[in-house]
DRENLOMAR-964765 format. One record per residue: residue number from 1; residue in three letters; x, y, z of N, C-alpha, C in turn. Coordinates in nm, 2 decimals, decimal comma. Atoms other than C-alpha are relative to their C-alpha. Example, Ala and Ser with C-alpha at 12.3 -4.5 7.8 and 13.67 -1.06 7.14 Angstrom:
BEGIN
R  nr rest     nx     ny     nz    cax    cay    caz     cx     cy     cz
R   1  ALA   0,09  -0,12   0,00   1,23  -0,45   0,78   0,09   0,12   0,00
R   2  SER  -0,09  -0,11   0,00   1,37  -0,11   0,71  -0,08   0,11   0,08
END
This chain:
BEGIN
R  nr rest     nx     ny     nz    cax    cay    caz     cx     cy     cz
R   1  MET  -0,04  -0,02   0,16   8,81 -16,49   7,40   0,12   0,13   0,00
R   2  GLU  -0,09  -0,16   0,03   9,05 -16,19   7,26  -0,09   0,07   0,01
R   3  GLY   0,04  -0,09   0,09   8,78 -16,04   7,14  -0,09   0,04   0,12
R   4  SER   0,12  -0,05  -0,16   8,55 -15,98   7,47   0,15   0,08   0,11
R   5  ARG  -0,11  -0,07  -0,06   8,86 -15,80   7,59   0,06   0,19  -0,08
R   6  PRO  -0,03  -0,14   0,13   8,90 -15,43   7,46   0,14   0,00  -0,06
R   7  THR  -0,07  -0,03   0,10   9,20 -15,34   7,27   0,12   0,06   0,10
R   8  ARG  -0,10  -0,16  -0,08   9,52 -15,13   7,41  -0,04   0,13  -0,04
R   9  ILE  -0,01  -0,13   0,07   9,47 -14,88   7,13  -0,19   0,06   0,02
R  10  GLN   0,16  -0,05  -0,02   9,08 -14,90   7,20  -0,03   0,09   0,20
R  11  PHE   0,02  -0,07  -0,11   9,14 -14,83   7,61   0,11   0,14  -0,03
R  12  GLU  -0,05  -0,08   0,01   9,43 -14,55   7,49  -0,12   0,16  -0,04
R  13  ARG   0,12  -0,09   0,02   9,11 -14,36   7,37  -0,10   0,03   0,04
R  14  GLN   0,10  -0,07  -0,11   8,89 -14,39   7,61   0,09   0,06   0,08
R  15  LEU  -0,12  -0,09  -0,08   9,17 -14,27   7,84   0,03   0,13  -0,02
R  16  ARG  -0,02  -0,15   0,04   9,25 -13,94   7,60  -0,13   0,06   0,01
R  17  ARG   0,12  -0,05  -0,07   8,82 -13,91   7,67   0,03   0,01   0,13
R  18  VAL   0,00  -0,08  -0,15   8,84 -13,93   8,05   0,09   0,19  -0,03
R  19  GLN  -0,05  -0,11  -0,04   9,16 -13,66   8,00  -0,07   0,12  -0,03
R  20  ARG   0,03  -0,15   0,06   8,96 -13,42   7,79  -0,16   0,07   0,06
R  21  ASP   0,16  -0,03  -0,13   8,62 -13,46   8,06   0,06   0,03   0,09
R  22  VAL  -0,08  -0,14  -0,07   8,87 -13,29   8,28   0,01   0,05  -0,06
R  23  LEU  -0,09  -0,15   0,08   8,99 -13,06   8,10  -0,10   0,13  -0,06
R  24  ARG   0,14  -0,07   0,02   8,60 -12,96   8,02  -0,04   0,04   0,13
R  25  MET   0,05  -0,02  -0,15   8,48 -13,02   8,38   0,09   0,15   0,05
R  26  GLY  -0,10  -0,14  -0,10   8,85 -12,74   8,50  -0,10   0,10  -0,04
R  27  ALA   0,10  -0,11   0,18   8,69 -12,49   8,17  -0,17   0,00   0,10
R  28  LEU   0,20  -0,02  -0,13   8,28 -12,50   8,44   0,07   0,03   0,06
R  29  VAL  -0,03  -0,06  -0,09   8,49 -12,45   8,71   0,07   0,11   0,00
R  30  GLU  -0,07  -0,13   0,03   8,71 -12,18   8,59  -0,10   0,15   0,02
R  31  ASN   0,09  -0,10   0,07   8,39 -12,01   8,43  -0,09  -0,02   0,13
R  32  SER   0,15  -0,07  -0,14   8,17 -12,03   8,83   0,13   0,09   0,01
R  33  CYS  -0,11  -0,08  -0,02   8,50 -11,87   8,92   0,00   0,15  -0,03
R  34  TRP   0,04  -0,14   0,08   8,44 -11,59   8,66  -0,13   0,06   0,09
R  35  LEU   0,14  -0,10   0,02   8,09 -11,54   8,75   0,03   0,01   0,10
R  36  ALA   0,01  -0,07  -0,13   8,16 -11,55   9,13   0,02   0,10   0,06
R  37  ARG  -0,08  -0,21   0,00   8,38 -11,22   9,08  -0,09   0,07  -0,01
R  38  LYS   0,10  -0,12   0,07   8,14 -11,06   8,86  -0,10   0,01   0,15
R  39  ALA   0,14   0,03  -0,10   7,86 -11,17   9,18   0,05   0,10   0,05
R  40  LEU  -0,12  -0,05  -0,12   8,13 -11,03   9,47  -0,02   0,11  -0,02
R  41  PHE  -0,07  -0,11   0,04   8,28 -10,73   9,26  -0,11   0,06  -0,02
R  42  ASP   0,09  -0,04   0,14   8,01 -10,62   8,97  -0,10   0,02   0,13
R  43  ARG   0,09   0,08  -0,05   7,75 -10,75   9,22  -0,14  -0,03  -0,11
R  44  ASP   0,14  -0,02   0,14   7,58 -10,85   8,94  -0,06  -0,22   0,10
R  45  LEU   0,06   0,08  -0,07   7,33 -11,07   9,10  -0,07  -0,14  -0,10
R  46  GLU   0,01   0,08   0,14   7,23 -11,31   8,77   0,15  -0,10   0,00
R  47  ALA  -0,13   0,05   0,03   7,61 -11,37   8,75  -0,02  -0,13   0,15
R  48  ALA   0,02   0,03  -0,17   7,53 -11,53   9,16  -0,11  -0,18  -0,08
R  49  GLN   0,10   0,09   0,02   7,24 -11,76   9,00   0,09  -0,10  -0,14
R  50  GLN  -0,04   0,06   0,16   7,39 -11,88   8,68   0,09  -0,15   0,10
R  51  ILE  -0,07   0,10  -0,01   7,67 -12,06   8,88  -0,04  -0,13   0,04
R  52  ALA   0,01   0,07   0,00   7,46 -12,26   9,11  -0,11  -0,13  -0,12
R  53  VAL   0,06   0,12   0,12   7,28 -12,41   8,79   0,11  -0,08  -0,07
R  54  GLN  -0,16   0,05   0,08   7,67 -12,46   8,62   0,01  -0,07   0,11
R  55  ASP  -0,07   0,14  -0,15   7,76 -12,65   8,97  -0,09  -0,15  -0,03
R  56  LYS   0,08   0,17   0,04   7,47 -12,91   8,90   0,11  -0,09  -0,17
R  57  HIS  -0,08   0,01   0,16   7,70 -12,94   8,49   0,08  -0,11   0,07
R  58  ILE  -0,15   0,05  -0,09   7,98 -13,03   8,72  -0,02  -0,11   0,13
R  59  ASP   0,00   0,15  -0,07   7,88 -13,29   8,96  -0,08  -0,05  -0,08
R  60  GLN   0,00   0,04   0,07   7,75 -13,41   8,71   0,07  -0,07  -0,11
R  61  LEU  -0,05   0,03   0,08   8,00 -13,46   8,48   0,13  -0,07   0,08
R  62  TYR  -0,07   0,10  -0,17   8,24 -13,56   8,86  -0,03  -0,12   0,02
R  63  ARG   0,05   0,16  -0,07   8,07 -13,88   8,92  -0,02   0,00  -0,10
R  64  GLN  -0,06   0,05   0,13   8,05 -13,91   8,47   0,18  -0,09   0,05
R  65  ILE  -0,07   0,01   0,01   8,43 -13,92   8,48   0,03  -0,07   0,09
R  66  GLU  -0,10   0,05  -0,02   8,49 -14,08   8,78  -0,02  -0,16   0,07
R  67  VAL   0,02   0,12   0,04   8,29 -14,38   8,67   0,08  -0,09  -0,11
R  68  ASP  -0,06   0,05   0,14   8,48 -14,41   8,35   0,13  -0,06   0,12
R  69  CYS  -0,24  -0,02  -0,03   8,84 -14,39   8,52  -0,01  -0,10   0,08
R  70  VAL  -0,02   0,12  -0,06   8,70 -14,69   8,77  -0,03  -0,08  -0,11
R  71  SER   0,02   0,09   0,03   8,57 -14,86   8,45   0,09  -0,05  -0,07
R  72  LEU  -0,09   0,03   0,08   8,88 -14,82   8,26   0,13  -0,09   0,07
R  73  ILE  -0,11   0,09  -0,07   9,08 -14,97   8,55  -0,07  -0,17  -0,01
R  74  SER   0,02   0,14   0,01   8,89 -15,30   8,60  -0,02  -0,03  -0,17
R  75  MET   0,04   0,09   0,18   8,88 -15,33   8,12   0,11  -0,11   0,02
R  76  GLN  -0,06   0,10   0,01   9,19 -15,50   8,11   0,20   0,09   0,19
R  77  THR  -0,09   0,05  -0,07   9,53 -15,48   8,36   0,06   0,15  -0,07
R  78  PRO  -0,08  -0,13   0,01   9,68 -15,10   8,33   0,11   0,02   0,08
R  79  MET  -0,14  -0,03  -0,10  10,01 -15,03   8,34   0,04   0,11   0,06
R  80  THR   0,06  -0,07  -0,12  10,11 -14,85   8,57   0,03   0,12   0,00
R  81  GLN   0,05  -0,14   0,09  10,16 -14,49   8,39  -0,17  -0,02   0,07
R  82  ASP   0,12   0,03   0,00   9,86 -14,57   8,34  -0,12   0,00   0,12
R  83  LEU   0,08   0,02  -0,15   9,70 -14,67   8,72   0,03   0,14   0,04
R  84  ARG  -0,05  -0,14  -0,09   9,92 -14,34   8,86  -0,10   0,11  -0,12
R  85  LEU  -0,01  -0,08   0,05   9,76 -14,13   8,60  -0,19   0,02   0,08
R  86  LEU   0,15  -0,04  -0,05   9,34 -14,23   8,68   0,02   0,00   0,12
R  87  SER   0,07  -0,05  -0,21   9,41 -14,25   9,08   0,03   0,17  -0,06
R  88  ALA  -0,04  -0,11  -0,02   9,54 -13,91   9,00  -0,12   0,09  -0,02
R  89  LEU   0,13  -0,07   0,01   9,22 -13,81   8,82  -0,05  -0,01   0,04
R  90  MET   0,08   0,03  -0,07   9,00 -13,96   9,03   0,04   0,19   0,09
R  91  GLN  -0,03  -0,06  -0,06   9,19 -13,75   9,27  -0,01   0,18  -0,02
R  92  LEU   0,02  -0,22   0,02   9,21 -13,40   9,11  -0,17   0,05  -0,06
R  93  ILE   0,18   0,00   0,01   8,81 -13,42   9,02  -0,03   0,07   0,11
R  94  ARG   0,04  -0,04  -0,06   8,77 -13,39   9,34   0,02   0,11   0,03
R  95  ASP  -0,03  -0,16   0,01   8,97 -13,08   9,38  -0,08   0,13  -0,12
R  96  LEU   0,09  -0,06   0,12   8,78 -12,94   9,07  -0,13   0,02   0,11
R  97  GLU   0,18   0,02   0,02   8,43 -13,02   9,23   0,01   0,10   0,18
R  98  ARG  -0,02  -0,11  -0,16   8,54 -12,86   9,60   0,02   0,15  -0,09
R  99  ILE   0,01  -0,14   0,05   8,66 -12,57   9,42  -0,19   0,10  -0,09
R 100  GLY   0,09  -0,03   0,01   8,36 -12,54   9,25  -0,11   0,02   0,04
R 101  ASP   0,09  -0,05  -0,12   8,11 -12,57   9,54   0,03   0,14   0,08
R 102  TYR  -0,06  -0,12  -0,05   8,34 -12,30   9,68  -0,04   0,14  -0,06
R 103  ALA  -0,01  -0,10   0,05   8,28 -12,09   9,46  -0,18   0,00  -0,08
R 104  GLU   0,17   0,03  -0,01   7,84 -12,15   9,46   0,08   0,07   0,08
R 105  ASP   0,01   0,04  -0,21   7,93 -12,08   9,85   0,05   0,22  -0,02
R 106  LEU  -0,05  -0,18   0,03   8,11 -11,68   9,69  -0,12   0,01  -0,05
R 107  GLY   0,08  -0,01   0,13   7,79 -11,65   9,46  -0,15   0,01   0,11
R 108  GLU   0,12  -0,03  -0,05   7,51 -11,71   9,70   0,02   0,16   0,16
R 109  ILE   0,02  -0,06  -0,07   7,73 -11,48   9,98   0,03   0,08  -0,05
R 110  ALA  -0,06  -0,21   0,06   7,78 -11,18   9,74  -0,19   0,00  -0,03
R 111  ILE   0,14  -0,07  -0,04   7,35 -11,25   9,75  -0,02   0,05   0,12
R 112  LYS   0,05  -0,12  -0,17   7,32 -11,15  10,12   0,05   0,11  -0,01
R 113  LEU  -0,04  -0,18   0,03   7,61 -10,88  10,04  -0,01   0,13  -0,03
R 114  PHE   0,04  -0,12   0,06   7,45 -10,72   9,83  -0,14   0,10   0,05
R 115  PRO   0,09  -0,14  -0,10   7,17 -10,48  10,05   0,11   0,03   0,09
R 116  TYR  -0,12  -0,09  -0,02   7,52 -10,35  10,19   0,09   0,07  -0,01
R 117  PRO  -0,10  -0,12   0,07   7,75 -10,05  10,11   0,15  -0,17  -0,02
R 118  THR  -0,07   0,07   0,07   8,06 -10,22   9,93   0,09   0,05   0,10
R 119  ASP  -0,14  -0,03  -0,09   8,35 -10,25  10,25   0,12   0,09  -0,08
R 120  ALA  -0,13  -0,06  -0,03   8,63 -10,10  10,25   0,18  -0,08  -0,07
R 121  CYS  -0,14   0,12   0,07   8,89 -10,46  10,15  -0,01  -0,02  -0,10
R 122  MET   0,10   0,08   0,10   8,66 -10,54   9,89   0,16   0,01  -0,13
R 123  ASP  -0,14  -0,05   0,06   8,98 -10,41   9,68   0,11  -0,13   0,00
R 124  GLN  -0,09   0,08  -0,01   9,19 -10,63   9,81  -0,04  -0,16   0,03
R 125  VAL   0,10   0,04   0,03   8,92 -10,94   9,84   0,04  -0,08  -0,14
R 126  GLN  -0,03   0,02   0,16   8,98 -10,91   9,45   0,10  -0,06  -0,03
R 127  VAL  -0,12   0,15   0,02   9,31 -11,01   9,45   0,01  -0,05   0,05
R 128  MET   0,07   0,13  -0,07   9,29 -11,27   9,66  -0,03  -0,10  -0,07
R 129  LEU   0,04   0,08   0,11   9,08 -11,41   9,44   0,02  -0,02  -0,16
R 130  ASP  -0,06  -0,03   0,10   9,23 -11,29   9,14   0,15  -0,14   0,00
R 131  ARG  -0,07   0,09  -0,04   9,50 -11,53   9,26  -0,02  -0,12  -0,02
R 132  CYS   0,10   0,18  -0,06   9,28 -11,83   9,37   0,01   0,00  -0,22
R 133  ARG   0,02   0,07   0,19   9,18 -11,82   8,92   0,16   0,01  -0,06
R 134  ALA  -0,12  -0,04   0,11   9,53 -11,69   8,79   0,04  -0,20   0,03
R 135  MET  -0,04   0,14  -0,04   9,60 -12,09   9,03  -0,08  -0,09  -0,08
R 136  LEU   0,07   0,04   0,09   9,33 -12,24   8,90   0,06  -0,08  -0,12
R 137  ALA   0,00   0,06   0,12   9,43 -12,17   8,55   0,15  -0,09  -0,07
R 138  MET  -0,13  -0,08   0,01   9,82 -12,20   8,62  -0,03  -0,24   0,02
R 139  GLY  -0,01   0,15  -0,08   9,72 -12,61   8,76  -0,09  -0,12  -0,11
R 140  LEU   0,04   0,02   0,11   9,48 -12,63   8,46   0,08  -0,06  -0,13
R 141  ALA  -0,06  -0,02   0,12   9,73 -12,55   8,19   0,15  -0,16   0,02
R 142  SER  -0,09   0,11  -0,13  10,02 -12,83   8,38  -0,14  -0,13  -0,04
R 143  LEU  -0,03   0,16  -0,03   9,79 -13,08   8,39  -0,06  -0,02  -0,21
R 144  SER   0,05   0,03   0,10   9,69 -13,02   8,01   0,16  -0,01  -0,13
R 145  ASP  -0,10  -0,05   0,07  10,06 -12,95   7,91   0,07  -0,18   0,06
R 146  LEU  -0,06   0,11  -0,05  10,16 -13,26   8,17   0,15   0,05   0,06
R 147  ASP  -0,08  -0,11  -0,05  10,36 -13,00   8,29   0,07  -0,02   0,12
R 148  ALA  -0,02   0,04  -0,14  10,54 -13,14   8,68   0,08   0,16   0,01
R 149  GLU  -0,07  -0,15  -0,04  10,77 -12,78   8,69  -0,12   0,06   0,04
R 150  SER   0,10  -0,09   0,05  10,46 -12,61   8,60  -0,10   0,02   0,15
R 151  GLY   0,12   0,06  -0,05  10,21 -12,77   8,81   0,07   0,03   0,14
R 152  LEU  -0,05  -0,06  -0,13  10,48 -12,72   9,12   0,06   0,17   0,09
R 153  ASP  -0,02  -0,12  -0,01  10,52 -12,39   9,10  -0,08   0,06   0,06
R 154  ILE   0,13  -0,05  -0,07  10,18 -12,32   9,22  -0,01   0,02   0,08
R 155  LYS  -0,03  -0,02  -0,20  10,27 -12,32   9,56   0,08   0,09   0,01
R 156  GLN  -0,02  -0,12  -0,10  10,44 -12,02   9,56  -0,12   0,11  -0,01
R 157  LYS   0,13  -0,11  -0,03  10,11 -11,84   9,49  -0,06  -0,01   0,08
R 158  ASP   0,07   0,01  -0,11   9,96 -12,02   9,71   0,02   0,09   0,20
R 159  ASP  -0,08  -0,03  -0,06  10,19 -11,90   9,98  -0,06   0,19   0,02
R 160  ALA   0,01  -0,05  -0,03  10,08 -11,57   9,90  -0,22   0,04   0,00
R 161  VAL   0,18   0,01  -0,02   9,70 -11,64   9,91  -0,03   0,02   0,15
R 162  ASP   0,02   0,01  -0,09   9,77 -11,71  10,24   0,03   0,15   0,08
R 163  SER  -0,03  -0,13   0,01   9,93 -11,44  10,28  -0,10   0,13   0,06
R 164  ASP   0,12  -0,09  -0,01   9,62 -11,22  10,18  -0,10  -0,08   0,11
R 165  TYR   0,04   0,00  -0,06   9,43 -11,40  10,40   0,03   0,01   0,16
R 166  GLU  -0,05  -0,08  -0,20   9,64 -11,32  10,78   0,00   0,14   0,01
R 167  THR   0,03  -0,16   0,01   9,62 -10,94  10,63  -0,18   0,01   0,02
R 168  LEU   0,17  -0,03  -0,03   9,23 -11,00  10,56  -0,04  -0,03   0,13
R 169  TYR   0,01   0,03  -0,14   9,17 -11,13  10,89   0,03   0,05   0,07
R 170  ASN  -0,07  -0,12  -0,09   9,33 -10,92  11,06  -0,14   0,10  -0,02
R 171  LEU   0,12  -0,14  -0,02   9,12 -10,60  10,92  -0,14  -0,01   0,01
R 172  LEU   0,14   0,04   0,00   8,82 -10,77  10,90  -0,05   0,01   0,22
R 173  ALA   0,03   0,04  -0,12   8,84 -10,92  11,27   0,06   0,14   0,05
R 174  CYS   0,02  -0,14  -0,05   8,97 -10,62  11,43  -0,04   0,16  -0,03
R 175  GLN   0,12  -0,12   0,03   8,69 -10,34  11,35  -0,01   0,00   0,12
R 176  THR   0,05  -0,05  -0,05   8,66 -10,11  11,60  -0,12   0,08   0,04
R 177  ASP   0,11  -0,06   0,08   8,40  -9,88  11,41  -0,13  -0,06  -0,02
R 178  VAL   0,06   0,08   0,09   8,14 -10,11  11,34  -0,12   0,08   0,03
R 179  GLN   0,12  -0,05   0,00   7,79  -9,96  11,32  -0,10  -0,06  -0,03
R 180  GLY   0,07   0,10   0,04   7,52 -10,16  11,29   0,03  -0,17  -0,03
R 181  SER  -0,02   0,15   0,04   7,51 -10,54  11,16   0,10  -0,04  -0,01
R 182  ILE  -0,12   0,04   0,05   7,83 -10,72  11,15  -0,06  -0,12  -0,09
R 183  GLU   0,04   0,14   0,13   7,65 -11,00  10,91   0,10   0,09  -0,10
R 184  PRO  -0,02  -0,09   0,10   7,85 -10,79  10,61   0,15  -0,12   0,08
R 185  ILE  -0,12  -0,02  -0,09   8,20 -10,83  10,85  -0,02  -0,19  -0,01
R 186  VAL  -0,02   0,10   0,03   8,14 -11,18  10,87  -0,01  -0,07  -0,12
R 187  LEU  -0,03   0,06   0,12   8,03 -11,27  10,59   0,09   0,00  -0,12
R 188  LEU  -0,15  -0,06   0,06   8,36 -11,10  10,43   0,12  -0,13   0,02
R 189  VAL  -0,12   0,06  -0,05   8,53 -11,32  10,67  -0,04  -0,18  -0,08
R 190  LEU   0,02   0,07   0,10   8,35 -11,60  10,52   0,05  -0,02  -0,14
R 191  VAL  -0,07   0,01   0,12   8,46 -11,54  10,17   0,16   0,02   0,02
R 192  ILE  -0,19   0,02   0,08   8,85 -11,51  10,17   0,03  -0,17   0,06
R 193  ARG  -0,01   0,06   0,02   8,82 -11,83  10,36  -0,02  -0,09  -0,03
R 194  HIS   0,00   0,08   0,09   8,66 -12,01  10,12   0,11   0,05  -0,12
R 195  LEU  -0,13  -0,03   0,12   8,94 -11,84   9,87   0,09  -0,11   0,08
R 196  GLU  -0,14   0,10   0,03   9,19 -12,01  10,06   0,01  -0,08   0,04
R 197  ARG   0,01   0,08  -0,02   9,07 -12,29  10,07   0,02  -0,05  -0,19
R 198  MET  -0,08   0,03   0,14   9,08 -12,29   9,68   0,10   0,03  -0,01
R 199  ALA  -0,17   0,01   0,07   9,39 -12,24   9,67   0,06  -0,07   0,06
R 200  ASP   0,00   0,16  -0,14   9,43 -12,56   9,90  -0,01  -0,05  -0,11
R 201  HIS   0,09   0,00   0,11   9,26 -12,70   9,60   0,06  -0,06  -0,08
R 202  ALA  -0,08  -0,15   0,17   9,45 -12,52   9,33   0,14  -0,10  -0,01
R 203  THR  -0,15   0,05   0,04   9,79 -12,63   9,45   0,00  -0,19   0,02
R 204  ASN   0,06   0,05   0,01   9,63 -12,95   9,51   0,05  -0,08  -0,21
R 205  ILE   0,03  -0,04   0,09   9,59 -12,94   9,18   0,13  -0,01  -0,05
R 206  GLY  -0,14  -0,04   0,05   9,94 -12,86   9,07   0,08  -0,13   0,07
R 207  LYS  -0,10   0,07  -0,07  10,09 -13,16   9,31  -0,02  -0,12  -0,10
R 208  ARG   0,03   0,11   0,03   9,92 -13,45   9,18   0,03   0,02  -0,21
R 209  VAL  -0,11   0,00   0,16  10,05 -13,36   8,77   0,14   0,00   0,01
R 210  ALA  -0,11   0,06  -0,01  10,36 -13,37   8,93   0,04  -0,16   0,04
R 211  TYR  -0,03   0,15  -0,05  10,30 -13,70   9,08  -0,04  -0,09  -0,14
R 212  ILE   0,01   0,11   0,13  10,12 -13,83   8,72   0,10   0,00  -0,04
R 213  VAL  -0,15  -0,02   0,04  10,45 -13,72   8,53   0,10  -0,03   0,10
R 214  THR  -0,11   0,07  -0,03  10,70 -13,82   8,78  -0,02  -0,10   0,11
R 215  GLY   0,04   0,10  -0,08  10,57 -14,08   9,02   0,02   0,00   0,13
R 216  GLN  -0,06  -0,03  -0,09  10,68 -13,90   9,28  -0,15   0,10   0,08
R 217  ARG   0,10  -0,05  -0,08  10,45 -13,76   9,59   0,08   0,13   0,06
END
């Protein structure tokens, strides 16, 4: 029966809701990155604890969006552009979920770093983190506007983060006058590695937006 299957209008309404949920998930991940910044550079332990609570909401939203995307695909035979959008969104929310996980990891590292003096390279680490946050913001803006060009521009920012990683890794790994525990050095190497991976996922978001718009990978 015709009435037993969703109409095109219903499909489009639910598709818009999914898109809004993805942007809502993105906003939560952005906030987790901000909390990670506070935890690492303001030594705000409460912020570190808030990330773990928020990450549970991010994971719940991730699972719900995934279910909704599958449901929409099975509701009716979507047009090619709809299918492209839904498949790209399912990959994109995985990138968001991973960025959120890395932000939670940074919060945990901030707690472990708290007893130690602030390392001299923290200003450079902060620059690297802020680049990652800017890349995520660019990716979400390109998704909201469905702007392929802006999405692809994120790759240029990723090159700067890769350069930050190489510079900071060499600074940390080549220290010869270490006194006491090497734990803070190991933890900071983990921090810059997590940031480098966050930037990779932000770059992926931009590429997925470009695919939604152009159909080209």
